[in-house]
N, C-alpha and C positions, 0 to 999 in steps of 0.2 A: 443210516442215515449218520452223518457225525457233524457235528455245529457247536460252538460256544464261541464268543467274543470278548473274553479277558484278558489281563495283563498276563505275561507270562507268571508263573511259581504265586499268582493273587489266589486266595482259597475262593473258589469256585463260588457264583451266587446263580439259582437259577428259582424261574416262578413255577407254579404246578403246573402239568400238562393239561388242558382241557382236551377233550378228544369229542369233537359231535358230530355222530355217525347218523346220517339219513339215506334214503334210496341211492343217492350218488354219490355214497363214499366219500363228504367232507372232513377236511383235519384240519385243526386248528392249532398252535402250538405257538408259542413265542421262541427265537431262535437267535443266533448268533454264531457260535462255529460250532457243523455239527453233522452227526454221520447217520443215514440211516440205511439199512438194508430191508428191501419188501419183496419177499419171496412171494408170488401170486400161487396159491396152492391147487391142486384139481383142475386144470385149463383142460378147456373143452378137446377132445381126441383134434389129436393135426390132423388135416386133410390130405397132406401129403408129407415125406419123409423130411421135406426141409422146408417149412411153412413160413410165410413172411407174416411177421408182424406187425402193426403199426407201434412204431417205437414208442417203448413206456417212458424212457428216455426224455423224450418231449414232454409231456407230461410236467415235467421235473420243470420246463422252462413256465410252467406255471409256478415253480420253485422261482422263478426269477423276474414273475411277476407278480403274483400273488404271495409269493415268499415273502420278498421284501423283507428279510432276514430279520432278526434277531435280537437277544435280548442280552446283558451284562453288559461287563466293563468295557472301556475301550482296550484298542489294542496298543501293544508295547512299543510300536514305533514312535518315529519325530513325528511333530504336531504338523499342521499346514500351513501354508504361508497364509495369511488375512486375505478375505475374499476381495472387499475393497467394495469397488462402485458394484451398481444395481445390475448393470446388463450392458456386455462388450463384443463387441465383433472378433470373432478368432481372427487369429493371423493367418497369413498364407501358409501352406504346408510345406516343410521342409524338407528338402534331402532328392525332390525330383531329378532336380537340374543333377546330380550328384550319383545320378542314378540306380536309386534307391527310393523304396516309397518310405515316406517314413512315418505315419501314423498309421499305415498298412491298416486301413477301416474300410473293409469291402462295403460295407454300409452305407458307406461315403462317396464310394465312385460314382463320377459323374456328377458328383455335386460342387458346389463351388463352396469351400470352407471359409472364405472370409464372410460369407453373405449367412454363414451362421451364429444363432445368437445363443449367447449362455445364459444359463438359468441362473438365478438370483441365490445359489448354494451360499449356506453358512458354513460357520467353522464346526460345528458341531456333526452337518453332514460329512464334510468334506473328513474328520476324522473318524468317522464313524466306517467310512469305505474302505479303510487300510487294512488292511488284510491282517492275521496273526499267525498262520502258519502255513503260508505261503512265501514262496522264498524273493523277495526283493530288496534292493541295499535302503539305507535308511534313509536317500532322497533320490531327488533328482532323475532324468529317463534310463531307463532300461530297453535294449533290445533280445534279440535272441541268445540263445545260448550257445558257447563257441569253446571247441578242446575239451569237452569233461573228461574227465579218466578216474581212477582209482590208484593212487600211490602210498605205499608205505604206510597203509593206516586210514589211511585220508581219503574221504570222496573230492574232489576238485571241480567246480563250477566257475569257467570264466564266463562273464557275458558283456556283450556289449553297453557302453555304459559313457553318461554326457557327466563329467566331476561338475559342470558348471550351469545345468540349468537341468528344469522339467521338460524340455523339450529336445528333439532329435539335433546332432550335431556334436562338434568335435570327439568323434567315437574312438574312446579309447576300449581298455581290456579290464574291466573289474576283476575281483579274483574274490573265492569264500571256499573255506573246506569246513566240511563236517564227517562227524564217526560214522552218522547213521540217514545222510540225506533229509534230516527233517530239523533238526539245530545246527544252525549256520555260524561260524565265525568268520568275518569278514576282513580280509587282508588289504596291505595297499595293491595300488593298481598293477597291474601286471606288465600290459604294451601301451605304451602312446605314443602317439603318432608325431615322432620326433624328425624323420627321415624323409627325403624327396619322395620315396617309393612307399609311402604312406600319411604323407603331410596333410590327407584329406580323411583320414580315418583308417584306424584295424579295424577292420572288417571281420567278418565270419571266417571260422577255421576249425581244423582237427586236430586230435593228439592221434598220434601213431606209436605205440610202445613197443620197440626193436626189440628181438630176444638178448641182443647183448646188455640190455638196461640202458638205453640210449631213449630219451624221448625228443619224437621229432614235431615240432607244433607248425603245420603248415595254415598260411593267414592269406586273407585277400587284403591288400592297401589298394588307397586310393591317392595318385600321383596329383604332382603339382596341378597337371593338365587333366585332372578327373579319368587317369585311365586306369583301368582295374587290372592288376599285377598278383601274382604270389610269390610269398614269400617267405624266408624257413627261420626259426626262432627254437631258443632249445634252452633247458634250465641252465642256469652257470655252476649247479651242483645239486647233480642228479641224487645225492643220497640225502640232502635234504626232505622230509618228507612234508614240509610247508609250500617247494617250490616256490619261494621268496623271489627268488633274482633271476627274470629270464635274460638272454644276449641273442641279440638279431645277427643273424649269419651276415659277414661281411658280403659273400656273394650275391646276397640281394638287387635287385629281386631275383627268382629260380626260376620266373615263368613270367611268359607277355603273350597278350592275347594272340592266338596264331592268324596266319592270313584268313581270312573270308568272316574273322568276328570281331562285332564291333566291339570300340574299347571301354564301353560300359555294359560288355554283356559277359563277361569273364570272371565269373567269383565261385567263393565257398568250396573249395577243396574238400573232401571227405575223408575221414580216416582210410589209410592205405591198407592193403593188403596183397600177400604174398601168394603171388602163382608157381607153377609148376615147374617152369623156366628157372625158379630162384630170385626173380626182379619182381618188385613191387608196385602195384598199381594203386594211382591216385584220380577218382573220377572228378570232373568241374562242371559245373553247369553253365547250359548259355542256350543259345537259341540262332536259327536262320531265318529272318521274316518272322512267321509265326508257328514253325518248326519246332517245338521245344525238344532238346536234345542233349544227352551227355556226352563230354570229350571224357578219352582215358590216356594215361599217361603212364609211360614203364620208367621204374628209378633204380637205378641200385645205392645210391647214397645219398637220394633228398635233393643232390645238387643238381644233378644232367638228368636231362628228361624228352622219352623219346613220344611225341604224339600218334597215336595209331592211327591209320590211315582209314579206319570206320568209327562210326560211334558204337557207344555201347547200345542203345535205344533211342528212338527218338520217337514223339508222337505228332502227328501233325495238328496244327490249329490250337495247340495248347501255351504257344509263347513262349518267352523267358521262363526256364528254372535254375531258381536258388536254393541254395540250402540241401544240395540233392543229399541223398543219403542212400547207402549199399550194406547190406549185412543178409549174412546166411541166419535160415531159422530149419531149425530139427522138425522132419514131418514128423516123428514120433518123440514125446518127450517133454518135461516141462520146463527143461533149462535151458539157457541160453548159451551162444556159440562164439567165441573167438572170430573177430572180422574174416579172419583166413581158411574158416575153415570150409570143404568143400568135399564135395563125393558123394556116395550112397546116404540116402536118406536126407538130403540136405535140398531144401529150395530158397533161393534169394529174392529177399523185400527192395524194390528198386520204389524210394520217394523223391518225391521233390515239389518244394513251395510253389506254385503257380503266380509268379508276379503280378498278370492280368487280374485275377483275382482272389486274391489273399487266403487261397487255402491250401491245405497239404494233401496231397492226392498219393495213393501207392499201389502196388500191386504186389502180387507173386507170380515168382516165376522160376524159370531153369536156366541158369548161367553154364555157358561153357567157358570155363578156364582156361583152355587151348586156345581158341578163336575170339575169347571174349566178346562174345557176345550175350547177351541178356534179352531171353523170349518169354512174355507173359504167358503165364497158363492160361487167360481166358481173354482173347486181344476184345471183347466188348469191355471188359473192366480193366483195361488198360490204364497207365500212368496220365493223370489228367484228366480222364474221362469216366472214371470208375469210382471206386471206394476213396472213401477218404478216412485219415487217422482219427480225425474230430470233426463232428456235424454240426458245430457251433462255430464261438469266437477262438481260434486256435490256428498259431501260423511260426515257420521258420524252425521248425524240432531238430533233433536230432540226437542220434542213441550211441553208448558206448558200452563195452562191453564191460561187466564186474568181474574179474576173474576171482576175486577173495567168495564170493556166492553163486558164483556160474549163472550169472542170469544179464539180460540187456535190458539195459536201462533207456526209457524214453524221457526226453524232457519236452515243455515247447512253451510257447511265450504267447503270452496271453495280454493285448494292448487294451488301452483306455477306450471306451465308447461315447468319451464327453469331446470337448474342445480344447483344442491346445491352450486356451487361454484357462481352460479351469484346471489343466494340468498344471499350469504355473502357479496361479492362487494356492492350490494346495501345495505345491513345492516337488514334487512326485509323479511317476508315469510309469503303468506297466509292470508286470510280474512274471514269473513261472509257476506252471502247474507243479502240482504234486508227482514227482518222478514215477513212473508208470514200465511196469515191467511187460515186455513184450513177448509175445511167444507164438508158433503159429497154432491156428484152432484145429485139431484134430478131426472134429466132425463135422467141419464143412471142408475145408483142404484149402481154402479160396480165402477167409477172414484171418485176421489178427484177431489175439486178447490182448488188451492194454486193463492193467490192473492196479490200483496204486501199490505201491512199496510196502509192504508188511509192518515197514519200520511206522509209520503212519497211525497203529494202533496204540503206539505206545501213549498216546495223547490221549485215549482214551479215560475219560473220567468213571462219572455216572451214566448206566443204562436203561432205559426203560421198553415194554413190550408192551404192545396193540395186537387184539386179534379181534374175528367174530362177526366179520361184517360182510352178508351175503349181499351181491349187487349185480347186473348186468355190466358185462364186458366184453369190450372189441377196442382195442387202443386206436386213438385218432392222432393223425400226427400234425401236430401244431407249429414243431420246430425240428427237423431232423431227418431220419432216415427211417426204412423199416429195418427188422432185424430177425433173422433167421433162429427159429426157434425148431430146434432138429427133435426126431422119436418123440421121446417122453420127456424128453425137459420140461419143466416147468421155470415159467419165465419168471425173472429176477429181476432186481435193479439195485444199484448203488448209489448214495449222493453224500458227495463232500458238499459242505455251503461253510465260507469263509468269508463273512460281511459283505466283501460286493462280486464274491467269486460263487458260483456254482460249477462241480465236474459230476456229471454224472455217469454211470456206466453200467449199460445193458449186458444181460446173460454172460456175465463172465467177462465184461470187456470186450465182449463183440462188437459192439457200438459205443460210441463215446458223443458225451455233446458238453462244451464248457459253454456258460455265459458268462455277460459280468451285468450287475444290477447296479440302480442307483437311486434307491428310493428319497423320495423328499420328505415321508411325512413317518415312515415307517422303520425307524431306527431306532438301538438301544430297547427299552423297552416295551416302545411302542409295534416291534416289529412282529409279524405273524405269521405263520405259513398255511397255507390251503392246497389240499392234494383231491383233484376230482378226477372222477372214474365216469366219462360219461358215456358209457358204454348198453348197447341194447340186446339183449336175447339172451344172452348166455350169463349164467351165473358162478362166479368166483369166490373165493374164500379167501382173505388177506394175511397177511402177520407182518407187522411194521416192529423193526427193532430201531432205537436214537439211541445214539450215546451225546454224551455231552464231550464236548473237546478241551482241552487244555491249548494254554499258545505254547510253540515254541520260540526258541531263541533265536534272534539271529542280530548279532551286536558284531564291536570290533572285537578281532583277538588282541587277547594282552600280551602285545610285543612285548612290554618291556618286562615280561617274568622270563624271555625265553634265555 
């Protein structure tokens, strides 16, 4: 487990870790930013080759309930706005009229947002909630990641951002760079809604790196009449490592909604991949009534496009597919693949963010590059009805290929679960998960393994190890999923805790749960974590290792030094 809550570069302070053991293995400790790894040794013999165990990650939701995290100093970021009055009604949710759900809170689906009453939060509570090593801008609203890429020594993240407020609206592209995916330097805005074809928002898009060195950035724009169109931008100077300036193509929009597709159901182009005919393919999410679909276009120059007469894939009853992602994974191996990779020993992952449920679903399958058809390996676990990237709070994810380290990196957006009025009071809303590597699970052949990038370990400070507890053990689902434990594997989990966010990784990343926490009393020195195992009939031995974590710096790039 990795946790601590101090300002960047502050000397770490930490209280002693009292450990209380009883027959149900309770664990108590003051927390802030932390990292925990708990391999469970000597599990019972598996009943089958692929045994389903109750996801221990869901116990980590006890980290989000009893956890209520952390001691230490405040995070390094900007202070919240004064809370103001005691109780306030939440303003109506923004974005629905424009064809996008602003808050994206599945727990609130069907509820009247304006009827929810804000808690009487204090400045101390709001300040504590701000994370210390997860990416978020200094203030205001942020949305999902767009167009991530690695370029001339820098990792780039673009993100949907409201420069004026902590609620959805006026969506532009924020921009930040990093050498290590952990410490970030904020750059000037990359794209702003200043043309008729994106006046109502510069929405999600993807970057494609051409073999000739050019970068093509396709993005969705919302027009003056709220029609979703696809636009093309490119860096003004591709030799600039920071990619500071972007130019919108004069031919925009390059794609309009095709016949039969609603004007608000045509968004989020994928990274393009090169087919055997020498043409590029781009996928875009949409729907036909309740049929979730992926449209595919062919292009040679990213200006002219041909719509295929069939879908890449579709699934009845899943509704609008947004933030579609499509990428190859190696059947055997631990390295990522370029988006255009195909052929022997390669499977393809199709992922969609379901607008109806605000969940990210994926499936592993086979792609026919000649027919441009993708077929799931297991129809019972098709996109939207089977596996999820994350069984907690997680949405609008996107991957990119890191050619420097030959790995595929996954970004995901974590929204707030309080009210919009609370967001306005604290002055910021939402963040990105720790970037994760993604590979195919070679032991099950059906799952993906997601794991925090290795660079996160550079924040580790001091570690503490605990062993020796014997307790009955059958894990019970609290919030999440079951997890396959194959053959002689030992059940393991890893947890990243950073103030108000908890990311939990089970069995090497075979299952993941992310959650947000908003304690009212258990903050700073009053925070504690409790870990319980309520199992019966089985004895296990538990080993627990805890790292205290430093803060990452996230601050403006010193442009005056260029």
